C-alpha positions as CSV (number, residue, x, y, z in Angstrom):
1,M,29.9,-25.7,-63.7
2,R,29.0,-22.1,-64.9
3,Q,25.4,-23.0,-65.3
4,F,25.3,-24.1,-61.8
5,F,26.9,-21.0,-60.4
6,H,24.3,-18.9,-62.4
7,F,21.5,-21.0,-61.1
8,L,22.8,-20.5,-57.5
9,I,23.2,-16.7,-58.1
10,L,19.7,-16.4,-59.3
11,F,18.3,-18.5,-56.5
12,L,19.8,-16.3,-53.8
13,I,18.6,-13.1,-55.5
14,F,15.0,-14.4,-55.7
15,S,15.1,-15.5,-52.0
16,S,16.3,-12.2,-50.7
17,C,13.5,-10.5,-52.7
18,E,10.8,-12.7,-51.3
19,N,12.2,-12.1,-47.6
20,H,12.2,-8.4,-48.3
21,N,8.6,-8.4,-49.4
22,N,7.3,-10.2,-46.4
23,K,6.8,-7.4,-43.9
24,Y,5.2,-9.6,-41.3
25,P,7.1,-12.8,-40.9
26,I,5.2,-15.9,-39.9
27,I,6.0,-17.2,-36.3
28,D,5.5,-20.7,-35.5
29,P,3.6,-20.7,-32.1
30,L,5.1,-24.0,-31.4
31,Q,8.7,-22.7,-31.9
32,S,8.1,-19.4,-30.1
33,T,9.0,-19.2,-26.4
34,A,7.6,-15.7,-25.8
35,V,4.9,-15.6,-23.1
36,Q,2.4,-12.8,-23.1
37,K,1.3,-11.5,-19.7
38,K,-1.5,-9.4,-18.8
39,P,-0.3,-6.0,-17.7
40,D,-0.5,-5.4,-13.8
41,S,-1.0,-1.7,-14.5
42,L,-2.4,0.8,-17.2
43,N,0.1,2.4,-19.5
44,V,-1.1,5.7,-21.0
45,L,0.6,8.2,-23.0
46,S,2.0,11.1,-21.1
47,A,1.5,14.8,-22.1
48,D,4.9,14.5,-23.7
49,S,3.6,11.9,-26.1
50,S,6.1,13.1,-29.0
51,K,9.0,11.9,-27.2
52,G,7.4,8.3,-26.7
53,R,7.3,8.5,-22.9
54,T,4.6,6.8,-21.0
55,A,3.2,7.1,-17.5
56,T,2.0,4.2,-15.5
57,I,-1.3,4.5,-13.7
58,A,-2.1,1.7,-11.1
59,Q,-5.7,0.1,-11.7
60,P,-8.1,0.4,-8.8
61,T,-8.0,-2.4,-6.5
62,V,-10.7,-3.7,-4.0
63,P,-9.1,-4.2,-0.4
64,T,-8.6,-7.8,0.4
65,K,-6.8,-7.6,3.8
66,S,-8.2,-6.6,7.1
67,L,-6.7,-4.0,9.4
68,L,-4.9,-6.4,11.4
69,D,-3.5,-8.2,8.2
70,N,-2.1,-4.8,6.8
71,V,-0.6,-3.6,9.9
72,S,1.0,-7.0,10.6
73,L,2.8,-6.8,7.2
74,S,4.6,-3.5,8.3
75,M,8.1,-3.7,9.6
76,D,7.6,-0.5,11.4
77,H,4.8,-1.7,13.6
78,T,6.1,-4.8,15.5
79,L,5.7,-2.9,18.9
80,F,2.1,-2.1,17.9
81,I,1.3,-5.6,17.2
82,A,3.0,-6.8,20.3
83,A,0.8,-4.3,22.3
84,L,-2.3,-5.3,20.7
85,Q,-1.8,-9.0,21.4
86,S,-0.6,-8.2,25.1
87,A,-3.9,-6.2,25.6
88,G,-6.0,-8.8,23.8
89,L,-7.2,-6.2,21.2
90,D,-5.9,-7.8,18.0
91,N,-9.1,-9.8,17.5
92,I,-11.2,-6.4,17.0
93,L,-8.9,-5.4,14.1
94,S,-9.6,-8.6,12.2
95,G,-13.4,-8.7,12.7
96,K,-16.3,-7.4,10.7
97,K,-16.9,-4.0,12.5
98,V,-15.5,-1.0,10.8
99,Y,-12.9,1.2,12.4
100,T,-10.3,3.9,11.6
101,V,-7.0,3.1,13.1
102,F,-4.0,5.4,13.8
103,A,-1.3,3.0,14.2
104,P,1.9,4.4,16.0
105,T,5.2,3.3,14.6
106,D,7.9,1.5,16.5
107,E,9.7,5.0,16.6
108,A,6.8,6.4,18.4
109,F,6.8,3.9,21.1
110,K,10.6,4.4,21.4
111,K,9.9,8.2,22.1
112,L,8.5,7.0,25.7
113,P,10.8,7.4,28.6
114,H,13.5,4.7,29.2
115,G,11.9,1.5,30.0
116,G,8.4,2.7,29.0
117,V,7.7,0.2,26.5
118,N,8.6,-2.7,28.6
119,T,6.6,-1.3,31.6
120,M,3.5,-1.0,29.2
121,L,3.7,-4.6,27.9
122,K,3.7,-6.0,31.5
123,A,0.7,-8.2,32.3
124,S,0.0,-6.2,35.2
125,N,-0.5,-3.1,33.1
126,K,-2.9,-4.7,30.7
127,D,-5.7,-2.2,31.7
128,M,-3.6,0.8,31.0
129,L,-2.3,-0.5,27.7
130,R,-5.8,-1.4,26.6
131,Q,-6.8,2.3,27.3
132,I,-3.8,3.7,25.3
133,L,-4.3,1.5,22.3
134,L,-8.2,2.1,22.2
135,N,-7.4,6.0,22.0
136,H,-5.8,5.0,18.4
137,I,-9.2,3.5,17.2
138,V,-12.3,5.2,16.1
139,A,-15.5,3.3,15.4
140,S,-15.9,5.0,12.1
141,N,-14.5,4.8,8.5
142,F,-12.7,8.0,7.7
143,T,-10.2,8.9,5.1
144,S,-7.8,11.8,4.3
145,L,-10.6,13.5,2.5
146,T,-13.4,13.1,5.3
147,L,-11.3,13.9,8.2
148,K,-12.0,17.6,7.9
149,D,-10.1,20.4,9.6
150,G,-11.8,21.0,12.9
151,T,-13.5,17.7,13.2
152,S,-13.8,15.9,16.7
153,L,-13.0,12.2,16.9
154,K,-14.1,10.2,19.7
155,T,-12.1,7.1,20.2
156,L,-13.0,3.7,21.6
157,G,-10.9,4.8,24.7
158,G,-13.3,7.6,25.4
159,K,-10.9,10.3,24.6
160,T,-12.1,13.1,22.0
161,F,-9.2,14.3,19.6
162,K,-9.3,17.2,17.4
163,V,-8.4,16.9,13.5
164,D,-6.0,19.4,12.0
165,N,-6.0,19.1,8.4
166,K,-4.6,22.1,6.4
167,D,-2.2,22.5,3.6
168,G,-2.1,18.7,2.8
169,R,-0.7,18.1,6.4
170,L,-2.9,15.9,8.7
171,M,-2.5,15.9,12.5
172,I,-4.6,14.3,15.2
173,N,-4.4,16.0,18.6
174,G,-0.8,17.4,17.7
175,V,0.4,14.0,16.4
176,S,1.4,14.0,12.8
177,I,-0.4,11.4,10.6
178,R,1.4,10.3,7.5
179,S,-0.2,10.7,4.0
180,G,-1.3,7.5,2.0
181,E,-3.9,5.8,4.2
182,I,-4.6,2.1,3.5
183,A,-8.1,0.8,2.5
184,C,-8.8,-2.4,4.4
185,T,-11.9,-4.8,4.4
186,N,-13.0,-3.5,7.8
187,G,-11.9,0.1,7.7
188,T,-8.9,2.4,7.1
189,L,-5.4,2.3,8.4
190,F,-3.3,5.5,9.0
191,I,0.1,5.6,10.2
192,A,1.0,7.8,13.3
193,D,4.3,9.4,14.2
194,G,3.3,9.5,17.9
195,L,1.1,8.0,20.5
196,L,-2.5,9.5,21.1
197,T,-2.3,9.6,24.8
198,N,-3.6,13.1,26.1
């Protein structure tokens, strides 16, 4: 019996030494449930790499959606989409021609006098509505970098608006334009906090 216990102790000691020396345990791929995924973004070491922190940099992407597709995804542009459809202009934002669109938010439409939105969407006011919406579309592809301060923009509605681009703040005809334009397959989409009417 003592010989059996001695043998068992020696066996356990030998096994523990063998596992200690194996720094890289073998993983059976058939038994492993881990799934490796390709990263959606690129991780790089931050300036403070001594603390092991990382910063995430998004990989560049090619636009895959049209102007109409992108503005339709926004919950803040339901009135703009409704207006485009009422005026029969939604098709030009999904075509191949390149435009820059300054899309007013729902809040921008709600700044109109009481009942103004309903009046504007009436079929009898279609021509007026088209004119208003066309003043938010320019037949060129601009970005926040190419919209230089003092530039004049001629819209499809025939209006000419002045660009005010100073100290990181972009305004068109006095209307604030939010930073972070969206590149589209057929142009560039900006978000406007007001209506371009004057």
